C-alpha positions as CSV (number, residue, x, y, z in Angstrom):
1,M,0.0,0.0,0.0
2,S,1.9,3.0,-1.3
3,G,2.2,6.0,1.0
4,T,1.3,4.2,4.2
5,R,3.0,4.5,7.6
6,T,4.5,1.2,8.8
7,A,5.7,0.1,12.2
8,G,8.5,-2.2,13.3
9,R,6.1,-4.7,14.9
10,G,4.0,-7.6,13.8
11,I,0.3,-8.3,14.1
12,K,0.9,-10.5,17.1
13,D,2.5,-7.5,18.9
14,I,-0.6,-5.3,18.7
15,D,-2.2,-4.5,22.0
16,P,-5.3,-6.7,22.4
17,D,-7.4,-3.8,23.6
18,H,-6.4,-1.7,20.6
19,L,-7.1,-4.6,18.3
20,A,-10.5,-5.1,19.9
21,R,-11.3,-1.4,19.2
22,L,-10.2,-1.7,15.6
23,N,-12.5,-4.7,15.1
24,A,-15.3,-2.8,16.8
25,G,-14.9,0.0,14.4
26,E,-14.2,2.5,17.2
27,V,-10.7,3.7,16.1
28,E,-8.7,4.1,13.0
29,A,-5.6,2.1,12.1
30,A,-2.4,3.9,13.0
31,T,-0.1,1.8,10.9
32,L,-0.2,-0.6,8.0
33,T,0.2,-3.4,10.6
34,D,-3.0,-2.2,12.2
35,C,-4.7,-2.2,8.8
36,L,-3.7,-5.8,8.1
37,A,-4.7,-7.0,11.6
38,V,-8.4,-6.0,11.3
39,D,-10.7,-9.1,11.3
40,F,-13.1,-8.2,8.5
41,T,-15.7,-10.7,9.7
42,V,-15.8,-9.4,13.2
43,L,-15.8,-5.7,12.0
44,M,-18.6,-6.4,9.6
45,R,-20.7,-8.1,12.3
46,N,-20.1,-5.2,14.6
47,I,-20.8,-2.3,12.3
48,L,-23.3,-3.9,10.0
49,P,-25.4,-6.2,12.3
50,D,-28.1,-6.5,9.5
51,I,-25.6,-8.0,7.0
52,G,-26.8,-11.6,7.7
53,A,-25.1,-14.9,8.6
54,D,-24.5,-16.0,5.0
55,A,-22.5,-12.9,4.2
56,L,-20.5,-13.2,7.4
57,A,-19.8,-16.9,6.6
58,E,-18.6,-16.0,3.1
59,M,-16.4,-13.2,4.5
60,E,-14.9,-15.7,7.0
61,R,-14.1,-18.1,4.1
62,G,-12.2,-15.4,2.4
63,A,-10.1,-14.5,5.5
64,A,-7.0,-16.1,4.2
65,T,-6.9,-14.2,1.0
66,G,-4.9,-11.0,0.4
67,I,-6.2,-7.8,1.8
68,S,-7.1,-6.3,-1.6
69,K,-9.2,-9.3,-2.4
70,R,-10.9,-9.1,1.0
71,M,-11.7,-5.5,0.4
72,S,-13.4,-6.4,-2.9
73,L,-15.2,-9.3,-1.3
74,A,-16.5,-7.2,1.5
75,A,-17.8,-4.6,-0.9
76,R,-19.5,-7.2,-3.0
77,L,-21.2,-8.7,0.0
78,I,-22.4,-5.4,1.3
79,C,-23.7,-4.3,-2.0
80,G,-25.5,-7.6,-2.5
81,K,-27.0,-7.8,1.0
82,L,-27.6,-4.1,1.9
83,G,-27.4,-2.3,-1.4
84,C,-26.0,1.2,-2.1
85,A,-27.9,2.5,0.9
86,A,-25.0,1.2,3.0
87,L,-22.6,3.5,1.2
88,D,-23.5,6.6,3.2
89,R,-23.2,4.7,6.5
90,L,-19.8,3.4,5.7
91,G,-18.5,6.6,4.2
92,R,-19.1,8.5,7.4
93,H,-17.9,5.7,9.7
94,P,-14.9,6.3,12.1
95,S,-13.3,3.0,10.9
96,D,-10.9,3.6,8.0
97,T,-11.5,0.0,6.9
98,A,-15.3,0.7,6.7
99,R,-14.5,3.8,4.6
100,G,-12.3,1.6,2.5
101,W,-15.2,-0.8,1.9
102,A,-17.2,2.2,0.7
103,C,-14.4,2.9,-1.9
104,F,-14.7,-0.6,-3.2
105,M,-18.5,-0.3,-3.3
106,I,-18.0,2.7,-5.6
107,G,-15.7,0.6,-7.7
108,A,-18.1,-2.3,-7.8
109,V,-21.2,-0.4,-9.1
110,D,-22.1,-1.5,-12.6
111,D,-22.7,1.0,-15.4
112,M,-21.6,4.1,-13.6
113,P,-20.1,6.7,-16.0
114,L,-16.5,7.4,-15.2
115,G,-17.1,11.0,-14.4
116,E,-19.7,10.1,-11.8
117,R,-17.4,7.4,-10.4
118,L,-14.5,9.9,-10.0
119,A,-16.9,12.4,-8.4
120,A,-18.0,9.7,-5.9
121,I,-14.5,8.6,-5.0
122,R,-13.1,12.1,-4.7
123,P,-14.0,12.6,-0.9
124,Y,-12.2,9.4,-0.2
125,A,-9.2,10.5,-2.2
126,D,-9.0,13.5,0.2
127,D,-9.7,11.4,3.3
128,R,-7.7,12.1,6.4
129,H,-6.5,8.5,6.7
130,F,-3.6,7.2,4.6
131,G,-5.3,3.8,4.1
132,V,-8.5,5.2,2.7
133,R,-6.6,7.3,0.3
134,E,-4.9,4.2,-1.0
135,W,-8.1,2.2,-1.3
136,S,-9.7,5.1,-3.2
137,W,-7.5,4.7,-6.2
138,L,-7.1,1.0,-6.0
139,A,-10.9,0.5,-6.0
140,I,-11.5,2.4,-9.3
141,R,-8.2,1.9,-11.1
142,P,-9.6,-0.8,-13.4
143,H,-12.2,1.7,-14.6
144,L,-9.5,4.3,-15.1
145,A,-7.5,1.9,-17.2
146,A,-10.5,0.9,-19.2
147,H,-11.4,4.5,-20.0
148,L,-7.9,5.9,-20.0
149,E,-8.3,8.9,-22.2
150,S,-11.3,10.2,-20.3
151,A,-9.6,9.4,-17.0
152,I,-6.5,11.4,-17.9
153,A,-8.7,14.4,-19.1
154,T,-10.5,14.5,-15.7
155,L,-7.5,13.9,-13.6
156,T,-5.6,16.6,-15.4
157,E,-8.1,19.0,-13.9
158,W,-7.4,17.6,-10.4
159,T,-3.7,18.6,-10.6
160,A,-4.8,22.2,-9.9
161,D,-6.7,21.3,-6.7
162,P,-5.7,23.1,-3.5
163,S,-5.5,19.7,-1.7
164,E,-2.2,17.9,-2.0
165,R,-4.1,14.6,-1.5
166,I,-6.3,15.2,-4.6
167,R,-3.2,16.3,-6.7
168,R,-1.4,13.1,-5.5
169,F,-4.4,10.9,-6.5
170,A,-4.2,12.3,-10.0
171,S,-0.8,10.8,-10.4
172,E,-1.0,7.8,-8.2
173,A,-4.2,6.4,-9.6
174,I,-2.7,5.8,-13.1
175,R,0.9,4.8,-12.4
176,P,2.0,2.5,-15.2
177,R,2.9,-0.3,-12.7
178,G,1.8,0.8,-9.3
179,V,1.6,-1.2,-6.1
180,W,-0.9,-4.0,-5.4
181,C,-2.5,-3.5,-8.7
182,A,-2.5,-4.6,-12.4
183,H,-0.2,-2.7,-14.7
184,I,-1.6,-0.3,-17.3
185,G,-0.1,-1.5,-20.6
186,A,-0.9,1.6,-22.6
187,L,1.1,3.8,-20.2
188,K,4.0,1.4,-20.0
189,A,4.3,1.6,-23.8
190,Q,3.4,5.3,-24.2
191,P,4.0,7.2,-20.9
192,Q,3.7,10.4,-22.8
193,L,-0.1,9.9,-22.8
194,A,-0.1,11.2,-19.2
195,L,2.0,14.3,-19.7
196,S,-1.0,16.5,-19.1
197,I,-1.0,15.2,-15.5
198,L,2.7,15.0,-14.9
199,E,3.7,18.4,-16.3
200,P,1.6,20.5,-13.8
201,L,3.1,18.5,-10.9
202,R,6.8,18.7,-11.8
203,A,7.5,21.4,-9.3
204,D,4.7,20.7,-6.8
205,P,5.6,22.0,-3.3
206,S,4.3,18.9,-1.6
207,G,6.6,16.0,-0.9
208,Y,3.6,13.7,-0.9
209,V,2.9,14.7,-4.6
210,Q,6.6,14.7,-5.5
211,D,6.9,11.1,-4.3
212,S,4.0,10.0,-6.3
213,V,5.2,11.6,-9.5
214,S,8.7,10.3,-9.1
215,N,7.3,6.9,-8.5
216,W,5.2,7.2,-11.6
217,L,8.4,8.0,-13.6
218,N,10.3,5.3,-11.9
219,D,7.6,2.9,-13.1
220,A,7.8,4.3,-16.6
221,G,11.6,4.0,-16.5
222,K,11.3,0.2,-16.3
223,D,10.0,0.2,-19.9
224,R,11.0,3.6,-21.3
225,P,14.2,4.7,-19.6
226,D,15.2,7.0,-22.4
227,W,11.9,8.8,-22.3
228,V,12.2,9.3,-18.5
229,Q,15.8,10.6,-18.8
230,A,14.9,13.0,-21.5
231,L,11.8,14.3,-19.6
232,C,13.8,14.8,-16.4
233,A,16.6,16.6,-18.3
234,R,14.0,19.0,-19.8
235,W,12.3,19.6,-16.5
236,S,15.6,20.3,-14.8
237,I,16.3,23.1,-17.4
238,E,12.8,24.5,-17.6
239,S,12.0,24.2,-13.8
240,P,15.3,24.5,-11.9
241,S,13.6,24.3,-8.4
242,P,14.5,22.2,-5.4
243,A,11.2,20.4,-5.8
244,T,11.9,19.4,-9.4
245,A,15.4,18.4,-8.5
246,R,14.3,16.2,-5.7
247,L,11.5,14.7,-7.9
248,C,13.9,13.9,-10.8
249,K,16.5,12.4,-8.6
250,R,13.9,10.0,-7.2
251,A,12.5,9.3,-10.6
252,L,15.9,8.2,-11.9
253,R,16.9,6.1,-8.9
254,S,16.5,2.8,-10.8
255,I,18.1,4.1,-14.0
256,N,21.0,5.8,-12.2
257,P,21.2,3.8,-8.9
258,D,24.7,5.2,-8.0
259,R,23.7,8.9,-8.3
């Protein structure tokens, strides 16, 4: 989960009282370890008591799968049993996992136009919690990849948003490779398709945004190193700022590992 805070401890080291509060939906996860420790079945039973035994049993059967698959499963079960009416309940919930389920519910809705889907996910892209912000782009990334031209056009507008979280989403959501997600083949082959997003962010003052853009270019460099080198060289001339210098150094870390 890109951009998350981690801790030097395992799930078994989490305080039992804290874990119980996580599973009750009373507190947010403080670290990635906390996120991974949440028992989805217990949390679902506690915050959605009307979900039904069948859904809880299916959630329990999926307990051993990866967290992204469990997020998708939870969203599918909630949509199937409670419908979209549950979205508002989860979107306002104090549990970051519950708000993450809401993200995946937005991703699971059939036949939603991309513009409406992006509008629906936008509050979660600007969520206070690092985990929810990651789930927001992961949940709708397949739709962005399927409608790439429209996605780039809309996300280009997001690069001017006052919120660094929204600006970061514009870049992070369509990284060519990304983390915990399928690659976007079109952007691996033609990274220049996303220049309308990358260019406005080349000197962004936020380190959060700089890291995302540099990671985007590091992804692109795995397939198009010459393109990334040329872009960074041009940016360094046209935008000789500390922000751009930091971004380009990180972008070239795999191409020039000794620099």
